[in-house]
C-alpha positions as CSV (number, residue, x, y, z in Angstrom):
1,Y,-28.6,-43.1,-22.3
2,A,-26.4,-40.2,-21.5
3,L,-29.3,-37.8,-21.5
4,L,-31.2,-40.1,-19.1
5,A,-28.2,-40.3,-16.8
6,L,-28.1,-36.5,-16.7
7,I,-31.9,-36.1,-16.0
8,I,-31.9,-38.6,-13.1
9,P,-29.7,-36.5,-10.7
10,V,-32.1,-33.5,-11.1
11,Y,-34.9,-35.8,-9.9
12,F,-33.0,-36.6,-6.7
13,I,-31.5,-33.1,-6.2
14,R,-34.7,-31.1,-6.5
15,D,-36.0,-32.2,-3.1
16,I,-32.8,-31.6,-1.2
17,P,-33.7,-28.0,-0.1
18,R,-36.9,-29.3,1.3
19,E,-35.0,-32.1,3.1
20,F,-32.7,-29.4,4.5
21,K,-35.7,-27.5,6.0
22,N,-36.9,-30.8,7.5
23,E,-33.4,-31.3,8.9
24,N,-33.2,-34.8,7.4
25,A,-29.4,-35.3,6.8
26,R,-29.8,-39.0,6.0
27,R,-32.1,-38.3,3.0
28,I,-29.8,-35.5,1.8
29,V,-26.8,-37.8,1.9
30,L,-28.7,-40.6,0.1
31,K,-30.0,-38.3,-2.6
32,L,-26.5,-36.8,-3.1
33,I,-25.0,-40.3,-3.4
34,A,-27.7,-41.4,-6.0
35,S,-26.9,-38.2,-8.0
36,V,-23.2,-38.9,-7.9
37,I,-23.8,-42.4,-9.3
38,A,-26.0,-41.1,-12.1
39,L,-23.5,-38.3,-12.9
40,G,-20.7,-40.8,-13.0
41,T,-22.7,-42.9,-15.4
42,F,-23.3,-39.8,-17.5
43,L,-19.5,-39.1,-17.6
44,F,-18.9,-42.7,-18.7
45,F,-21.3,-42.2,-21.6
46,Q,-19.6,-38.9,-22.5
47,K,-16.3,-40.6,-22.6
48,Q,-17.7,-43.3,-24.9
49,A,-19.0,-40.6,-27.3
50,W,-15.7,-38.7,-27.1
51,T,-13.8,-41.9,-27.9
52,Q,-15.9,-42.6,-30.9
53,I,-15.4,-39.2,-32.4
54,I,-11.6,-39.2,-31.7
55,E,-11.3,-42.6,-33.4
56,L,-12.6,-41.3,-36.6
57,E,-10.0,-40.5,-39.2
58,P,-9.2,-36.8,-39.3
59,S,-10.5,-36.6,-42.8
60,R,-13.9,-38.0,-41.8
61,Q,-14.3,-35.6,-38.8
62,S,-16.6,-32.8,-39.8
63,L,-16.7,-29.3,-38.2
64,P,-19.8,-30.3,-36.2
65,D,-17.9,-33.3,-34.9
66,K,-15.1,-31.1,-33.7
67,V,-17.4,-28.6,-32.1
68,F,-19.4,-31.4,-30.5
69,L,-16.1,-32.8,-29.1
70,L,-15.2,-29.4,-27.6
71,I,-18.7,-29.0,-26.1
72,V,-18.5,-32.6,-24.6
73,A,-15.1,-31.8,-23.1
74,I,-16.1,-28.5,-21.5
75,H,-19.4,-30.0,-20.3
76,S,-17.7,-33.0,-18.9
77,I,-15.3,-30.8,-16.9
78,I,-18.2,-28.9,-15.4
79,V,-20.2,-32.1,-14.6
80,F,-17.0,-33.5,-13.0
81,G,-16.8,-30.4,-10.8
82,L,-20.4,-30.8,-9.8
83,L,-19.8,-34.4,-9.0
84,L,-16.9,-33.5,-6.7
85,K,-19.0,-30.9,-5.0
86,M,-21.8,-33.5,-4.4
87,C,-19.2,-35.9,-2.9
88,Y,-18.0,-33.1,-0.6
89,L,-21.5,-32.2,0.5
90,A,-22.4,-35.9,1.0
91,G,-19.4,-36.2,3.3
92,H,-20.2,-32.9,5.0
93,F,-23.8,-33.9,5.7
94,S,-23.0,-37.4,6.7
95,K,-21.1,-36.0,9.7
96,T,-24.4,-34.6,11.0
97,I,-26.2,-38.0,11.1
98,S,-24.3,-39.1,14.2
99,S,-23.7,-35.7,16.0
100,E,-26.5,-33.5,17.3
101,V,-24.1,-30.6,17.8
102,K,-22.9,-30.7,14.2
103,S,-26.5,-31.1,13.0
104,L,-27.5,-28.0,15.0
105,L,-24.6,-26.0,13.6
106,I,-25.2,-27.0,10.0
107,F,-29.0,-26.8,9.9
108,T,-29.1,-23.4,11.6
109,N,-26.6,-22.0,9.1
110,P,-28.4,-20.2,6.2
111,F,-25.3,-20.6,4.0
112,E,-25.6,-24.4,4.1
113,E,-29.1,-24.1,2.5
114,M,-27.8,-21.6,0.0
115,R,-25.0,-24.0,-1.0
116,L,-27.6,-26.7,-1.7
117,R,-29.8,-24.4,-3.7
118,L,-26.9,-23.3,-5.7
119,L,-25.9,-26.9,-6.4
120,T,-29.5,-27.6,-7.5
121,R,-29.6,-24.6,-9.9
122,A,-26.2,-25.4,-11.3
123,L,-27.2,-28.9,-12.1
124,V,-30.4,-27.8,-13.8
125,F,-28.5,-25.2,-15.8
126,V,-25.9,-27.8,-16.9
127,Q,-28.8,-30.2,-17.9
128,F,-30.5,-27.4,-19.9
129,A,-27.2,-26.4,-21.6
130,W,-26.5,-30.0,-22.6
131,V,-30.0,-30.6,-24.0
132,L,-29.8,-27.3,-26.0
133,S,-26.3,-28.0,-27.3
134,Y,-27.3,-31.6,-28.2
135,L,-30.3,-30.3,-30.2
136,L,-28.2,-27.7,-31.9
137,M,-25.7,-30.4,-33.0
138,L,-28.5,-32.5,-34.3
139,G,-29.7,-29.6,-36.3
140,F,-26.3,-29.0,-37.8
141,A,-25.8,-32.7,-38.5
142,S,-28.9,-32.9,-40.6
């Protein structure tokens, strides 16, 4: 389930640069909120996996378990940072829904689009890194 919860935000985030070009702040905010919910779900599943590994007796924890625990911890910190950035951007773009002046200032600023593209690429990279590390850990476990 954790992998599915990580893939879903990419589905929502991938269209945000296009929504920016269309100056559709409402859809940007909705997609960011949906992504925040999915990433929060992912972090919940990560915590569950982390708890299961920690609850093992130290003698039963193998080296792959300890490495996986470290990867989960680092990955969770990065995902939490992305989640905070998405919350900030959702609040930032929600201000433009009711104000034409703020909308004009944000949608004519090329750096705003660059921030959204960077967020999109960071999320795709984090997803790729997680899938790769998960497959490597499966390979080590067998």
